[in-house]
N, C-alpha and C positions, 0 to 999 in steps of 0.2 A: 442744412448742415445739419440742424438739430434733429432731424429725424434720423437722419444716417446713425449718429450718435446712439438715440434711443432704440434702434432697431439692433445694431451691435451689441449692445448691452442686454437688450430681452433673447438675442441668440446664446449670450453665453450663460444666462441664466435658465436656458431652456436646455442645454447642453450637459448643464452642471445636475441638473435635475435628473435629467434619462442616465448620467453617468452613476450615478449612487446605485438605482436599482440593478444595473447591470451588473456592479461589483459587488454588489450582495448576492447575487445569482453565481458568480464566479466565484466566489468565496464558497457558497455550499456545495457548489460542484466539485472543489478542491476538496473540502474535508471529506465531503459525501465518499470521494474515490480513494482518500487515505484510509477510510474507516474500511470499505471494503477490501480494498488490498491487505490490511493489516489482518481482517478475520481470513480471508483465501490462504496467505501465508501461515498463519495458525494452524488451519486444519490441516495444511499442504503437510508441515512440519509433524503435526502430530501424528498421522498417517505413517510417513517415512521412518518417525522414531519407532510406532510400535511395530513395523516390518521388522527394523534391526535387531529389535530386542527380542523380538520370535526368532530371528536367526541366529541369533547368538547362543539363547537359552537350548536350542535344538542341537548345536554343535557343543555346547557342554557336557549335554546328556549322554552322546555317541562317546564308547572309550577310544583313546588314540593311542594306537599302537605304535610300541616304542622298538627302535632297530637296537642291534647289538652296539652299533657302530656311534651311538648319538652321542655327543659330548655334554656334559652336564654341567 
């Protein structure tokens, strides 16, 4: 009877020791994924905003024709 209690306790200790590194790895994976995702979004938005600015500056440089029926 005593042996079964000791083995159950030793199994719990082994499981706890194995759980710590796996939690650490999972945490590193989550943090790494968040950082890479943030960098990707920043680069994507930077490129998109630059394209929008270029389009708006090109439109402003062209003269707008005004019709006689325009209401001001």
